[in-house]
N, C-alpha and C positions, 0 to 999 in steps of 0.2 A: 851400358848405361845410356839412357836417352838424354837429350839436351835438357828436358824438363827436370829429370832427377838430378842431373849434374848441377843445374842452377840451384835447386833446393839444397843440395849439399854445400854449395859455395856460400849460401847464407845461413848455414848451420840449421837447416830445417828438414833433415832427413826423416823419413818415416814412411809408413804404409800409405799408399794412395788408393782411396776407394772411388771408383768412377761413379759420377752422378749423371742424372738424366740431362742430356743436352737440350739447348733451346732450338729455335728455328734457324739459328745461324750456324757458322762453321766453328764456333767456339766450343771447347770442351771444359768440363769442370770436374774437379776432384776434391774429395775431403782428405785432408792430411791428418793422419793419426799417429801420434808419437807421444812419448812421455814428457817431452819438453814443450812441444808446440801443438797448436790446433788452429785450424783455419781452412779456407777454401782456396784452391789453386785454380786459376783461370788460364787455360792454354788457348791464346788467340793467335798462335803461330801461323794458322792458315788465313788469318785476317788481321795482320799486324797493323794495318792502317786504321783499324777500329780502336786501337789501344790509346792513342793520343787524345781523341775526343772523350773517351771513357774516363781517363785520369782527370782531364780538364773539367769535365762536367761534374765529376764527384765533388771537386772543390767548389764549384759554383752553387750546386745544390745544397752543400753543407753551409755555405755562407748565407743562403736564403732561409735556413732553418729547417730544411727538409732532411729527414733521417735516411741515410744511405749507409751501405756497408763500408766500414773503414778500410782503406787501403794501407796495408802494412809496408809493402815494398813492391817493386816491379822491375822488369827488364824489357825496355822498349825494343831493343834490338831483336830479341828473340820472341817477344810477344807474350810474356808471362806476367801474371799478377798474383800476389798473395793477399788474400782478403780476409776480413772478419767472417767467422762462421755464424750465420744467422739461424741455423737449424734447418728443419725440413717443412715447416708449416707455412702455407701460403694463405692468402685471404680466402681463396676458394674452399679451403679446408675447414674454415671456421664461420663461414658467412651465416650459417643457419643459427649460430648460437646467439648472436645479437646483431641482426641486420642493420637496425637503425644506428647503433653506436658505431659500428665499424665503417659504414658507408658515409656517415657524416664526417668521420675522421678522414676517410679517403678524399672527400670533397674539400676538406680543409687543406689537405696536401696539394690538391690542384691549385687552390688559391695561392698557397706559398710558392709553388713552382712557377706560377705566372708572374712572380716578382723576381725570378732568377735573371741575372744578367745575360742578355742575348747577343752582345756584340760578337760579331764573327760567325754566328751560326747561319746556316743556309736557310733560304726562305721556302715557305710552303706556298710557292706562286702557282700561276695558272698552268705553266708548262709541266711542273711537277705533279700537280693534282691530276692532270690528264695522263701523264706517264703511268702513275699508280693505277688508274682505272683501266688503262689499256691492257694491263695484265690479264684482266678478265676475258677479253676477246681472244687474246693469243693463247693463254694457258688453260683457261676453263672451257671456252666454247670450242676452239679449234683443236687444241692438242689433247685435252682431257676427254671431251665428248666426241671429237672427230668430225665436227661440223665444217661444211664448206659454205661460207656466207656469200650471198649475192651482193652486188654493188648497192642495191637499194637498202638492204639490211644494214650494211656497213655504214652507209650514210645516215641512217636513222640512229644507230648506236652513237656515231660521232656527234650528232646534233643534240641528242639527249644528254650525253656526258658534258657537252659544252654548257647546257642549261644548268646542270648540277654544279659545275665549276663557278658560274656566275653567281649562283645562290650562295655558295660557300664563301666567296670573296665579298659578298655583301655584308657579312658580319665583321666585327673587329678581328684583325688577323695579324697582330703585332706582339704576341706573347710567346713565352717559352712553351713548346709542345714536346711532351715526352715521346709521343707517337705510339706507345704500346702499353698504355696505362690500364691494366686490367687485373683480374683476380689472381692470375698466375705470376704476375710481375710485382706483386705487393706481398712482402713477407710479414709474418706475425712475430714480432720480437718480444722481449721481456716487458712487463708492466703494460701489456696490451698495447704495445707501441707498433705502429705500422711502418715498415721500412721499404723504400723504393729500390728496385733493381732494374737492370737492362735499359738504361737511359742513354746509351752512347749514340743513338741515332737522332737525337733531339734536333728540332728545327724552330724557326720563328713562324708561327702560324695562327690558325683560327682559335677563337676563344672557347669554342665548344668541343674542340677535337678530343682532349683527354677526358672530358665529361662523358662524351658519347662512348668512348672506349671502355670506361668504367661501368656505365649504366646499361648499355646495349652490348654487353660482353658476349663474345662468340662461344665462351666456354660454360656459361651459366645464364639462365634467363630469369628475369624478375617481372612481377606483374606490372603492366603498362601504367596503372595508376601510381605505383610507387616510383617508377621511372620518371614520370612527369612531375610528381611532387618534389623529388630530389633535384631534378633538373632546375626547376623554378627556384628552389632554395639556394642553389648555387648562384643563379642570376641575382637573387636578392643579396646574398653575401657579397658578391662582387660589386653591387651597387650599379648594375647596368640599367640604364633608363630605357627600357623597352617593354612593350606589353607581352602578355602571355603567348598570344598567337604568333607574334613575330619571332620571339625567342624559340618557341618550339619548332617553328619552320627552320630556323638556323640549325637547331639540334637535329631535325629530321634529315635535312639535306647533307649535313656533315656525316651523319650516320650512313646515308646512302653511298657517299663517296668512299668511306672507309670499308664498308661491307662489300661493295663491288670490287674494290681492290683485293680484299681478302679472299674472294672466290678464286682469283688468279693466283694468289700466293699459295693457298692451300693446294691447288692443282700442281703448281710448280714444285712445291716441296715434295709431293709425291712423285712426279715424273722425273724431275732432275736430280733430286737429292735422296730419293728412296725412303722418304718419311711419310709412309702411307697412313699413319695414325691421324694426320691432320684432316683426312677426308671425312672422318666421322663428325667433324664440326661444320661441314657444309650445310646440312639440313637447317640448323639454327640460323646460320648466316643468311641463307636463302629466305627463311621465314621472315627475318627482319626486312630484307629488301622488298619482298612482295607485299607484306603488311603495310609498311611505311609508304612504299611507292604507290600503292593503290589510293592513297589519300590525295594524290596530285595528278590532275588530268594530263599535264604536259609530259608525264613519265609513262603514259599508258602503253605505248608500243614497246618500249624496252621491257617493261614488267611482264607484258604478255609473252614476249619471246622467252624470257628467262623462266617464267612459270611453265610454259609449254615444254621446253626442252628438258627441264628438271623433272617434270612429272613423267616424261617418257623413260627416264633412266633410273628413277629411284626404286 
């Protein structure tokens, strides 16, 4: 009997465990099937340190009125959690049924999340923004594509990423940030209710981060006019006193930071973790980077580099 099965037996929750698709982390998920109990079992034994923030943030989000999966019980020592079963339907599965309704609801959730208590959360500061984007050079350009970059190119990349960081930090950056708020991390519950999952890596950060994760989602693409309209509706709902051009600049540079990071993460998931399925999402990620980056002259050299190397391998 495994430690997980022994724990379930100790809390009188024996039953058949059906393995579910894992996320990009080292966590594993199972659906418990029994005549007495039902729920989702999260096995974070390979990442036990992620359990404490997961439990703490579930409480904070609930207090702010954000719908999350209920935690029935947990074992911090072993890294196990028994959760409410939300079913199998994510926002990405139903988005075409009523795009306007669901995405306005999702924006409402962001506004609520930005009222979550942030005391003790780590900051999305300049060093961390750089750290994330540096994954692109290491894992995408050098390890995935096998490139050897000369000093001049490395200096150009560093200078361009520094410009992106400065632009990101020019916007308000003192709110709760989910960090992965997209169509696969939003569940569709009963009564057309949207439920947030995978929030354990939250930080204090920029006001547009979760918005750009939602609207420039690397798993599904929306028309640019819809993206801009919804982005500006968020600005109005938040009551941010900033003109359209400035707000969309905030949004664009935040998206560039996130998507540059994601190039590195998807390459790392393939090379380090054997999760090659994430590679299929690189084309949309790169499309966002090139199309948005082309709007800003100061990003020209980096965008040309990425466009050139990508066109050679696709």
